[in-house]
Backbone as CSV, one residue per row, in Angstrom:
resi,resn,N_x,N_y,N_z,CA_x,CA_y,CA_z,C_x,C_y,C_z
1,MET,87.088,127.461,129.700,88.474,127.207,129.364,88.767,125.717,129.490
2,LEU,89.418,125.190,128.496,89.764,123.769,128.514,91.098,123.561,129.224
3,THR,91.055,122.765,130.261,92.290,122.405,130.949,92.855,121.146,130.307
4,ASP,94.088,120.835,130.615,94.690,119.595,130.110,93.906,118.387,130.595
5,GLU,93.385,118.459,131.815,92.596,117.354,132.379,91.303,117.145,131.590
6,ILE,90.634,118.224,131.242,89.397,118.125,130.459,89.709,117.589,129.065
7,ARG,90.762,118.097,128.451,91.158,117.594,127.126,91.389,116.083,127.180
8,GLU,92.149,115.637,128.162,92.465,114.214,128.293,91.202,113.392,128.528
9,ASN,90.296,113.893,129.366,89.041,113.188,129.632,88.205,113.046,128.361
10,LEU,88.112,114.115,127.581,87.348,114.059,126.332,87.968,113.074,125.349
11,ILE,89.263,113.119,125.203,89.938,112.205,124.277,89.763,110.758,124.732
12,GLN,89.906,110.501,126.020,89.748,109.143,126.529,88.306,108.647,126.375
13,THR,87.343,109.534,126.573,85.933,109.173,126.384,85.670,108.827,124.922
14,ALA,86.202,109.622,124.010,86.041,109.352,122.577,86.753,108.062,122.189
15,LEU,87.917,107.839,122.755,88.687,106.622,122.488,87.911,105.392,122.946
16,GLU,87.318,105.474,124.112,86.526,104.359,124.646,85.270,104.133,123.800
17,ALA,84.587,105.214,123.431,83.370,105.095,122.617,83.682,104.478,121.265
18,ARG,84.833,104.789,120.717,85.246,104.302,119.385,85.139,102.787,119.265
19,LYS,85.275,102.099,120.374,85.188,100.629,120.378,83.813,100.138,119.926
20,TRP,82.800,100.998,120.055,81.429,100.614,119.723,81.020,101.016,118.304
21,ALA,81.924,101.605,117.555,81.606,102.012,116.178,81.149,100.797,115.363
22,TYR,80.173,101.031,114.508,79.669,99.979,113.620,80.182,100.298,112.218
23,VAL,81.292,99.664,111.842,81.989,100.009,110.601,82.344,98.761,109.776
24,PRO,81.350,97.947,109.408,81.655,96.719,108.680,82.170,96.958,107.262
25,TYR,81.993,98.146,106.708,82.367,98.398,105.322,83.710,99.130,105.216
26,SER,83.829,100.260,105.872,85.059,101.046,105.757,86.145,100.586,106.731
27,LYS,85.733,99.989,107.840,86.665,99.601,108.921,87.333,100.833,109.544
28,TYR,86.773,102.019,109.339,87.331,103.273,109.850,86.494,103.738,111.050
29,ALA,86.842,103.240,112.215,86.101,103.552,113.435,86.420,104.959,113.930
30,VAL,85.351,105.666,114.317,85.490,107.016,114.851,84.715,107.096,116.160
31,GLY,85.335,107.715,117.149,84.661,107.993,118.414,84.682,109.488,118.655
32,ALA,83.615,109.992,119.276,83.533,111.420,119.583,83.037,111.596,121.010
33,ALA,83.463,112.679,121.632,82.975,113.054,122.964,82.760,114.555,122.966
34,LEU,81.523,114.954,123.208,81.111,116.356,123.137,80.867,116.896,124.543
35,LEU,81.557,117.967,124.887,81.381,118.635,126.177,80.443,119.819,125.991
36,THR,79.335,119.814,126.719,78.392,120.919,126.624,78.772,122.007,127.625
37,SER,78.195,123.163,127.446,78.458,124.275,128.359,77.959,123.981,129.769
38,SER,77.005,123.056,129.890,76.499,122.680,131.216,77.417,121.685,131.916
39,GLY,78.439,121.201,131.190,79.396,120.277,131.787,79.156,118.808,131.497
40,ARG,78.075,118.492,130.807,77.799,117.092,130.463,78.612,116.683,129.235
41,ILE,78.916,115.391,129.167,79.638,114.837,128.021,78.735,113.816,127.337
42,TYR,78.614,113.954,126.029,77.853,113.020,125.200,78.819,112.366,124.230
43,ASP,78.771,111.043,124.155,79.660,110.354,123.224,78.904,109.958,121.965
44,GLY,79.661,109.556,120.958,79.069,109.113,119.704,80.058,108.271,118.927
45,VAL,79.535,107.438,118.058,80.354,106.610,117.169,79.765,106.682,115.772
46,ASN,80.598,106.388,114.775,80.045,106.329,113.431,79.306,105.004,113.266
47,ILE,78.214,105.072,112.505,77.352,103.912,112.292,77.110,103.805,110.792
48,GLU,77.704,102.777,110.197,77.588,102.587,108.752,76.336,101.788,108.405
49,ASN,76.002,101.814,107.126,74.836,101.121,106.625,75.145,100.629,105.216
50,ALA,74.557,99.504,104.841,74.771,98.976,103.493,74.327,99.986,102.431
51,ALA,73.325,100.796,102.748,72.945,101.919,101.885,73.798,103.098,102.349
52,TYR,74.964,103.245,101.756,75.991,104.175,102.231,75.509,105.575,102.594
53,PRO,74.612,106.201,101.835,74.243,107.582,102.168,73.604,107.758,103.550
54,VAL,73.081,106.696,104.144,72.443,106.862,105.457,73.402,106.587,106.617
55,THR,74.651,106.374,106.312,75.672,106.269,107.348,75.731,107.594,108.107
56,ILE,76.009,107.535,109.410,76.116,108.764,110.195,77.442,108.774,110.955
57,CYS,78.010,109.950,111.064,79.321,110.128,111.699,79.199,110.226,113.216
58,ALA,80.279,109.912,113.893,80.337,109.959,115.358,80.038,111.350,115.903
59,GLU,80.567,112.378,115.243,80.376,113.743,115.720,78.898,114.117,115.724
60,ARG,78.197,113.771,114.653,76.775,114.100,114.575,75.966,113.284,115.569
61,VAL,76.352,112.026,115.801,75.660,111.230,116.814,75.768,111.929,118.170
62,ALA,76.958,112.365,118.538,77.152,113.038,119.825,76.341,114.338,119.899
63,VAL,76.381,115.134,118.843,75.620,116.389,118.830,74.127,116.108,118.924
64,PHE,73.630,115.159,118.159,72.197,114.880,118.157,71.740,114.321,119.500
65,LYS,72.579,113.518,120.149,72.245,113.035,121.493,72.118,114.213,122.450
66,ALA,73.071,115.131,122.386,73.050,116.290,123.279,71.827,117.171,123.005
67,VAL,71.571,117.458,121.747,70.437,118.314,121.390,69.126,117.651,121.804
68,SER,69.029,116.339,121.648,67.797,115.643,122.023,67.557,115.663,123.532
69,GLU,68.585,116.026,124.292,68.466,116.148,125.754,68.353,117.609,126.184
70,GLY,68.202,118.518,125.213,67.983,119.924,125.525,69.218,120.802,125.497
71,GLU,70.377,120.234,125.194,71.613,121.015,125.147,71.692,121.786,123.834
72,ARG,72.195,123.010,123.901,72.329,123.831,122.695,73.673,124.548,122.607
73,GLN,74.451,124.520,123.686,75.731,125.217,123.704,76.836,124.227,124.038
74,PHE,77.861,124.235,123.199,78.940,123.276,123.350,80.259,123.978,123.589
75,ALA,81.088,123.361,124.424,82.408,123.914,124.727,83.480,123.278,123.860
76,ALA,83.398,121.942,123.691,84.454,121.239,122.956,83.961,119.875,122.508
77,ILE,84.614,119.362,121.482,84.370,117.996,121.023,85.721,117.360,120.696
78,ALA,85.886,116.130,121.163,87.080,115.352,120.815,86.668,114.319,119.780
79,VAL,87.503,114.135,118.773,87.258,113.166,117.717,88.504,112.286,117.619
80,VAL,88.296,110.972,117.727,89.415,110.031,117.675,89.228,109.077,116.507
81,THR,90.267,108.979,115.675,90.299,108.034,114.554,91.641,107.310,114.589
82,SER,91.814,106.362,113.698,93.079,105.627,113.662,94.252,106.528,113.304
83,ASN,93.990,107.559,112.498,95.089,108.371,111.979,94.921,109.877,112.169
84,GLY,94.044,110.287,113.082,93.871,111.719,113.330,93.091,112.436,112.248
85,GLY,92.185,111.742,111.587,91.365,112.353,110.545,90.421,113.408,111.116
86,ALA,90.205,114.467,110.364,89.346,115.579,110.785,87.881,115.299,110.467
87,PRO,86.961,115.991,111.138,85.534,115.845,110.850,85.210,116.177,109.389
88,CYS,84.227,115.481,108.839,83.804,115.719,107.455,83.031,117.034,107.353
89,GLY,82.718,117.436,106.150,82.004,118.684,105.916,80.639,118.736,106.572
90,SER,79.898,117.640,106.538,78.575,117.621,107.171,78.691,117.838,108.672
91,CYS,79.657,117.196,109.292,79.860,117.366,110.738,80.300,118.785,111.067
92,ARG,81.143,119.352,110.227,81.577,120.729,110.437,80.369,121.670,110.410
93,GLN,79.472,121.455,109.453,78.283,122.304,109.336,77.369,122.137,110.552
94,VAL,77.177,120.907,111.013,76.334,120.675,112.190,76.949,121.348,113.415
95,LEU,78.249,121.229,113.588,78.910,121.892,114.712,78.769,123.406,114.614
96,ALA,78.878,123.961,113.408,78.751,125.407,113.204,77.371,125.912,113.619
97,GLU,76.355,125.096,113.448,74.990,125.461,113.823,74.906,125.869,115.293
98,PHE,75.747,125.259,116.115,75.659,125.467,117.558,76.802,126.301,118.137
99,GLY,77.663,126.844,117.288,78.684,127.737,117.805,80.032,127.582,117.140
100,LEU,80.503,128.677,116.607,81.789,128.673,115.903,82.988,128.650,116.844
101,ASP,82.746,128.915,118.133,83.845,128.935,119.096,84.109,127.571,119.733
102,THR,83.276,126.592,119.470,83.482,125.256,120.036,84.870,124.761,119.650
103,ARG,85.616,124.265,120.636,86.962,123.735,120.388,86.840,122.318,119.844
104,VAL,87.661,121.996,118.860,87.678,120.673,118.236,89.053,120.052,118.496
105,LEU,89.047,118.928,119.204,90.271,118.193,119.513,90.315,116.977,118.608
106,ILE,91.353,116.858,117.822,91.488,115.732,116.896,92.650,114.875,117.387
107,ALA,92.350,113.604,117.649,93.366,112.705,118.191,93.423,111.428,117.375
108,GLU,94.551,110.719,117.531,94.723,109.444,116.841,94.479,108.298,117.832
109,GLU,94.521,107.076,117.327,94.062,105.910,118.081,94.792,105.607,119.385
110,HIS,95.918,106.220,119.623,96.623,106.024,120.895,96.309,107.144,121.874
111,GLY,95.417,108.055,121.461,95.004,109.146,122.323,95.866,110.389,122.234
112,THR,96.794,110.412,121.294,97.660,111.578,121.121,96.913,112.681,120.375
113,LEU,96.882,113.859,120.973,96.244,115.007,120.338,97.073,115.422,119.130
114,VAL,96.429,115.419,117.958,97.100,115.766,116.709,96.923,117.244,116.390
115,ARG,95.731,117.753,116.709,95.407,119.126,116.338,94.271,119.634,117.210
116,GLU,94.311,120.917,117.549,93.206,121.562,118.258,92.910,122.885,117.572
117,LEU,91.637,123.120,117.287,91.217,124.347,116.632,89.754,124.601,116.940
118,SER,89.255,125.749,116.522,87.837,126.071,116.722,87.040,125.612,115.504
119,VAL,85.732,125.550,115.672,84.869,125.222,114.535,85.048,126.270,113.436
120,SER,85.185,127.537,113.805,85.361,128.580,112.776,86.656,128.385,111.995
121,GLU,87.682,127.864,112.635,88.923,127.567,111.918,88.761,126.326,111.044
122,LEU,87.947,125.401,111.499,87.704,124.169,110.758,86.785,124.412,109.556
123,LEU,85.899,125.403,109.683,84.945,125.706,108.617,84.863,127.220,108.404
124,PRO,85.881,127.795,107.765,85.846,129.242,107.511,84.663,129.600,106.616
125,GLY,84.049,130.715,106.923,82.918,131.170,106.111,81.673,130.324,106.295
126,ALA,81.503,129.734,107.453,80.372,128.832,107.711,79.030,129.522,107.479
127,PHE,78.086,128.765,106.962,76.711,129.239,106.836,76.035,128.967,108.170
128,THR,75.607,130.024,108.848,75.011,129.895,110.169,73.616,130.501,110.183
129,PRO,72.841,130.261,111.254,71.459,130.746,111.308,71.306,132.245,111.085
130,GLU,72.326,133.031,111.373,72.220,134.482,111.186,71.999,134.880,109.732
131,TYR,72.304,134.000,108.794,72.115,134.301,107.369,70.662,134.107,106.929
132,LEU,69.873,133.436,107.732,68.475,133.192,107.376,67.613,134.403,107.717
133,PRO,66.548,134.643,106.953,65.686,135.795,107.246,65.011,135.629,108.589
134,SER,64.808,136.746,109.260,64.136,136.745,110.552,62.691,136.317,110.379
135,GLN,62.177,135.572,111.328,60.794,135.098,111.277,59.861,135.992,112.090
136,ASP,60.343,137.177,112.481,59.532,138.084,113.308,58.418,138.704,112.514
């Protein structure tokens, strides 16, 4: 269960991480803070590239950091942008891979929570591992 204190901590962590975003092209800095079921928090920022398709979003950076450390279950992720923008489709799909119940906190640059919802609400009809044939 997410308490107000946990929500605030996640938003503040994402807000702080946002300062490190590498956004020389879009100037649209994004910070993310992912809370795992084990209680650890992983942050992430968007990292742009002159070859635009290889740019990576803050949400995926946070998820990939957590997964690379052995985490597979997430409780919540906070995403902070200048205007409360929601995660892109690729990030929604990556989050769905690890659980449709993960809470998504979307905040703006002053730390005000704009919206809170689950991954399943953010990506209705998500394609998840259960749709793949069993390898047994």
